[in-house]
C-alpha positions in Angstrom: -46.3 69.2 -9.3 -44.9 70.7 -6.1 -43.2 67.9 -4.1 -42.5 68.4 -0.4 -39.7 66.0 0.4 -38.8 65.4 4.0 -35.6 63.6 4.9 -33.7 64.0 8.2 -30.2 64.4 6.7 -28.2 66.6 4.4 -27.5 64.7 1.2 -25.1 66.9 -0.8 -22.4 66.0 -1.5 -23.5 62.4 -1.2 -21.5 60.3 1.3 -23.5 57.0 1.2 -26.3 55.1 -0.3 -29.0 56.9 1.7 -27.7 60.3 0.4 -27.5 58.9 -3.2 -31.1 57.7 -3.0 -32.4 61.1 -2.0 -30.2 63.0 -4.4 -31.1 60.8 -7.4 -34.8 61.2 -6.8 -34.6 65.0 -6.3 -32.6 65.4 -9.4 -35.1 63.2 -11.3 -38.1 65.2 -10.0 -36.5 68.4 -11.1 -35.5 67.1 -14.5 -39.1 66.0 -15.0 -40.3 69.6 -14.6 -41.5 69.4 -11.0 -40.4 71.6 -8.1 -39.0 70.2 -4.9 -39.4 71.8 -1.5 -37.4 70.7 1.5 -36.8 71.6 5.2 -33.5 72.2 6.8 -31.3 71.4 3.8 -29.5 74.4 2.3 -26.9 72.3 0.5 -29.1 70.6 -2.1 -29.0 72.4 -5.5 -32.3 73.2 -7.3 -34.7 72.9 -4.3 -36.6 75.5 -2.3 -35.5 75.2 1.3 -37.6 76.1 4.4 -36.5 76.5 8.0 -38.1 74.5 10.8 -39.8 77.4 12.4 -43.6 77.2 12.9 -44.2 80.0 10.3 -42.0 78.4 7.6 -43.4 74.9 8.2 -46.9 76.2 7.6 -45.7 77.9 4.5 -44.0 74.7 3.4 -47.2 72.7 3.7 -49.3 75.4 2.0 -47.0 75.4 -1.0 -46.9 71.6 -1.7 -49.2 69.3 -3.6 -47.8 66.1 -2.0 -45.7 65.3 1.0 -43.0 62.6 0.5 -41.3 61.4 3.7 -38.2 59.3 4.0 -38.5 56.8 6.8 -35.5 54.7 7.9 -34.2 53.1 11.1 -33.9 56.5 12.8 -36.7 57.1 15.3 -39.2 59.5 13.8 -40.7 60.1 17.2 -37.7 62.3 17.8 -38.2 64.1 14.4 -40.2 67.1 15.4 -40.3 68.5 11.8 -42.2 65.4 10.6 -44.6 65.5 13.6 -45.4 69.1 12.9 -45.9 68.6 9.2 -48.2 65.5 9.7 -50.2 67.7 12.1 -50.4 70.6 9.7 -51.1 68.6 6.5 -54.4 69.3 4.9 -55.9 67.6 1.9 -52.4 66.9 0.4 -51.6 63.2 0.2 -48.8 61.9 2.3 -46.5 59.2 0.8 -43.9 57.4 3.0 -40.7 56.2 1.4 -40.0 53.3 3.8 -36.4 52.0 3.9 -36.5 49.9 7.1 -38.4 49.0 10.3 -37.1 50.4 13.5 -35.5 47.1 14.4 -32.6 47.8 12.0 -31.0 49.3 15.1 -30.4 45.8 16.3 -27.9 45.3 13.6 -25.3 46.9 15.9 -26.2 44.4 18.6 -26.2 41.3 16.5 -23.3 42.1 14.2 -21.3 44.6 16.1 -19.3 41.9 17.8 -17.6 41.2 14.5 -14.7 43.6 13.8 -15.2 44.3 10.1 -12.2 42.2 8.9 -11.6 40.0 12.0 -11.0 36.3 11.7 -11.0 35.8 15.4 -13.8 34.1 17.3 -15.9 36.5 19.3 -15.0 36.5 23.0 -17.4 35.9 25.9 -17.2 39.5 27.1 -18.0 40.9 23.7 -21.0 38.5 23.4 -22.3 39.8 26.7 -21.8 43.4 25.6 -23.8 42.7 22.4 -26.7 41.2 24.3 -26.7 44.1 26.7 -26.7 46.5 23.8 -29.7 44.7 22.3 -31.6 44.7 25.5 -31.2 48.5 25.7 -32.6 48.9 22.2 -35.9 47.0 22.7 -37.8 49.6 24.6 -36.9 52.3 22.1 -37.8 50.1 19.1 -41.2 49.2 20.8 -42.0 52.9 21.4 -41.0 53.8 17.9 -43.3 51.2 16.2 -46.0 52.3 18.6 -45.5 55.9 17.4 -45.4 55.0 13.7 -48.6 53.0 13.6 -51.2 55.8 14.4 -49.2 58.2 12.2 -49.3 55.9 9.3 -53.1 56.0 9.3 -52.8 59.3 7.4 -50.4 57.8 4.8 -52.0 57.4 1.4 -49.3 55.1 0.0 -45.9 53.7 0.7 -42.9 53.1 -1.5 -40.7 50.4 -0.1 -37.1 49.5 -1.1 -37.7 45.7 -0.8 -40.4 43.1 -0.5 -39.4 42.6 3.1 -40.0 46.2 3.9 -43.3 46.0 2.0 -44.4 43.2 4.3 -43.5 45.4 7.3 -45.5 48.3 5.8 -48.5 46.1 5.3 -48.4 43.9 8.5 -47.2 46.5 11.0 -48.3 49.9 9.6 -51.4 48.6 7.9 -50.8 50.6 4.7 -52.8 49.3 1.8 -51.2 51.0 -1.3 -47.7 49.7 -1.4 -45.2 49.9 -4.3 -41.8 48.1 -4.1 -39.0 50.1 -5.8 -35.5 48.7 -5.1 -32.5 51.1 -5.3 -31.1 51.6 -8.7 -28.0 52.3 -10.7 -27.0 54.9 -13.2 -27.8 54.5 -16.9 -24.3 54.3 -18.5 -23.5 53.8 -22.2 -21.2 51.1 -23.4 -18.8 53.7 -24.8 -18.4 55.3 -21.4 -17.8 51.9 -19.8 -15.1 51.2 -22.4 -13.5 54.6 -21.8 -13.2 53.9 -18.1 -11.9 50.4 -18.7 -9.1 51.8 -20.8 -7.9 53.7 -17.7 -7.2 50.4 -16.0 -3.5 50.1 -14.9 -3.5 47.0 -12.8 -2.9 43.7 -14.5 -4.1 40.3 -13.4 -7.5 39.2 -12.0 -8.9 41.8 -9.7 -11.8 41.6 -7.2 -13.3 44.8 -5.9 -15.0 45.6 -2.6 -16.5 49.0 -2.3 -18.0 50.3 0.9 -17.3 50.8 4.6 -14.6 49.2 6.5 -16.4 49.9 9.8 -19.8 48.4 9.5 -19.8 44.5 9.7 -23.1 44.2 7.9 -21.3 45.2 4.7 -19.7 41.7 4.6 -16.1 42.7 4.8 -15.5 40.3 7.6 -16.5 37.4 5.2 -14.3 38.8 2.4 -11.3 39.0 4.8 -11.5 35.3 5.3 -11.6 34.7 1.6 -8.6 36.9 1.2 -6.7 34.8 3.7 -7.7 31.6 1.8 -6.7 33.1 -1.5 -3.1 33.8 -0.2 -2.7 30.0 -0.3 -5.1 28.8 -3.0 -5.2 31.7 -5.5 -2.2 34.0 -4.8 -2.5 35.6 -8.2 -5.9 37.2 -7.3 -5.7 40.9 -6.2 -8.4 42.2 -3.8 -9.0 45.9 -4.1 -10.8 47.4 -1.1 -12.2 50.8 -1.8 -13.2 52.0 1.6 -14.2 55.3 3.1 -11.6 55.1 5.9 -8.8 52.7 6.8 -9.1 50.8 10.1 -6.4 48.8 11.9 -8.1 45.5 11.2 -7.9 45.9 7.4 -5.8 43.2 5.8 -2.3 44.3 4.8 -1.4 41.1 3.0 0.4 41.1 -0.4 -2.8 40.3 -2.3 -4.7 43.4 -1.1 -4.7 47.0 -2.3 -6.5 49.5 -0.2 -8.0 52.6 -1.8 -9.1 55.2 0.8 -11.6 58.0 0.5 -12.3 57.8 -3.2 -14.9 60.1 -4.8 -17.8 58.8 -6.8 -16.1 59.0 -10.2 -13.0 57.3 -8.8 -15.1 54.5 -7.4 -16.7 54.0 -10.8 -13.3 53.8 -12.4 -12.3 51.2 -9.8 -15.4 49.2 -10.7 -14.6 49.3 -14.4 -11.0 48.2 -13.6 -12.2 45.1 -11.8 -12.9 41.6 -13.1 -15.6 40.9 -10.5 -17.2 43.0 -7.7 -18.5 41.6 -4.4 -21.6 42.6 -2.4 -21.6 40.1 0.5 -24.5 40.7 2.9 -25.0 38.8 6.2 -28.5 37.5 7.0 -30.5 39.2 9.8 -31.9 36.4 11.9 -33.1 38.7 14.7 -35.8 40.2 12.4 -38.9 38.3 11.2 -38.5 40.2 7.9 -34.9 39.0 7.5 -32.4 41.3 5.7 -34.7 44.0 4.4 -32.2 46.3 2.6 -31.5 47.2 -1.0 -27.7 47.4 -1.5 -27.0 50.4 -3.7 -23.6 49.0 -4.6 -25.2 45.9 -6.2 -26.9 48.1 -8.9 -23.8 50.3 -9.3 -21.7 47.3 -10.1 -24.3 45.9 -12.5 -24.6 49.3 -14.3 -20.9 49.2 -15.2 -21.2 45.8 -16.9 -19.0 44.0 -14.3 -20.0 40.6 -13.0 -21.2 40.8 -9.4 -20.9 38.1 -6.7 -23.5 38.6 -4.0 -25.2 36.7 -1.2 -27.8 34.1 -1.9 -30.7 35.5 0.1 -33.2 38.4 0.4 -33.4 41.0 -2.4 -30.1 39.9 -3.9 -31.6 36.5 -4.7 -34.8 38.1 -6.0 -32.9 40.3 -8.5 -29.9 38.2 -9.6 -30.3 35.0 -11.7 -27.3 32.9 -10.8 -25.0 32.4 -13.7 -27.0 34.6 -16.0 -26.7 38.2 -14.8 -24.7 37.7 -11.7 -23.4 35.0 -9.3 -25.0 34.0 -6.0 -23.0 32.5 -3.1 -23.5 31.4 0.4 -21.6 33.4 2.9 -18.8 30.9 3.5 -15.2 31.6 2.5 -14.7 28.4 0.5 -17.9 28.9 -1.5 -17.1 32.5 -2.2 -13.6 31.7 -3.4 -14.9 28.9 -5.6 -17.2 31.4 -7.3 -14.4 33.9 -7.8 -12.2 31.2 -9.3 -15.1 30.2 -11.6 -15.3 33.8 -13.0 -11.5 33.8 -13.3 -11.5 30.6 -15.3 -14.4 31.6 -17.6 -13.8 35.1 -19.0 -16.2 34.6 -21.8 -19.0 33.7 -19.4 -18.0 36.6 -17.2 -18.4 39.0 -20.1 -21.9 37.6 -20.8 -22.9 37.9 -17.2 -21.7 41.5 -17.0 -23.6 42.4 -20.2 -26.9 40.9 -19.0 -26.5 42.7 -15.7 -26.0 46.0 -17.5 -29.1 45.3 -19.6 -31.2 44.6 -16.5 -30.2 48.0 -15.0 -30.9 49.7 -18.4 -34.4 48.2 -18.5 -35.5 48.5 -14.9 -33.2 48.9 -12.0 -32.1 52.5 -12.6 -32.8 55.8 -10.9 -34.8 57.1 -13.9 -37.2 54.2 -13.6 -37.6 54.9 -9.9 -38.3 58.5 -10.5 -41.0 57.7 -13.1 -42.7 55.1 -10.8 -42.5 57.4 -7.8 -44.3 60.1 -9.8 -47.0 57.5 -10.8 -47.6 56.9 -7.1 -47.9 60.6 -6.4 -50.3 61.2 -9.3 -52.5 58.2 -8.2 -52.6 59.6 -4.7 -53.6 63.0 -5.9 -56.3 61.5 -8.1 -57.7 59.6 -5.2 -57.8 62.7 -3.1 -59.7 64.6 -5.8 -62.2 61.8 -6.3 
């Protein structure tokens, strides 16, 4: 199969979850014997790249069997390559990989008032700035959804990262054939996990946060309050913050270790060196679909057989069975610390939870499974076209 994959970013080397998603799928398609054609990405190994000229875009469309398009919060009405390809497409089926509605842009307005690790109450001026920022987003979001709806009439099927996004695809975009495929983790053997654990140098109970120190929707503001509590209530817990870049607001207390700019393998070693990993996600009350994301870090933690503590809502609650293959918590500092202390006091149960999480990723929530199921959608769409 010749898969035309459109995504409006360069994904290699990967710098975030969105890059990792594209890269894992492309590598999986190639490993399955298919060819992948892209536009404006000369960095990705193994693909055939086309430029965004009219002649090359026509050639791109002529040489694919299916067009697969990554849709996220960025406005596709500004994405001329997609507009041109949707106009040029012939009988080839179009599949949209939908990661979010356009209203994800309001995350900056609703959560941007929280400095990532601030314990201070938001001031009046900052509140007004957030509201003004939100008001400025509404016209663009309305225009974007208005643009997406008629374009989606030519979409044969959608692959959505969460049930929330699936509701959006059905309710707003009126797409009938919808498959939900959350993000995944790598398939890792027990022997590799053991080898990484043997590299651990830090002693004592360790909690790992991996992600950005800039974006407040990654929950580091909640964790910072837990860290402050733990200084008094659990001073023997060490919090390791593996962040892409240090910011002035990051905690510098004695129970915190900051690891900056780690590569993927270094992050995986840090996961294996932890006793528990946290993925704290705030709720999104401004959206009727709630939090609609699929946190890649959640599956990465689970894949390495480490207990994960995550927020008790949205996809996290759908995937994690509390006390069996992970721990769920409300996003309050006292409750989070209580769950961490439970893991600390029950190492046997922690080991069982980590093992069950690893098994869950082995069985279903892995990139290989996602590649297989995505190809099933492609083949079904091609069959429907031929019929």
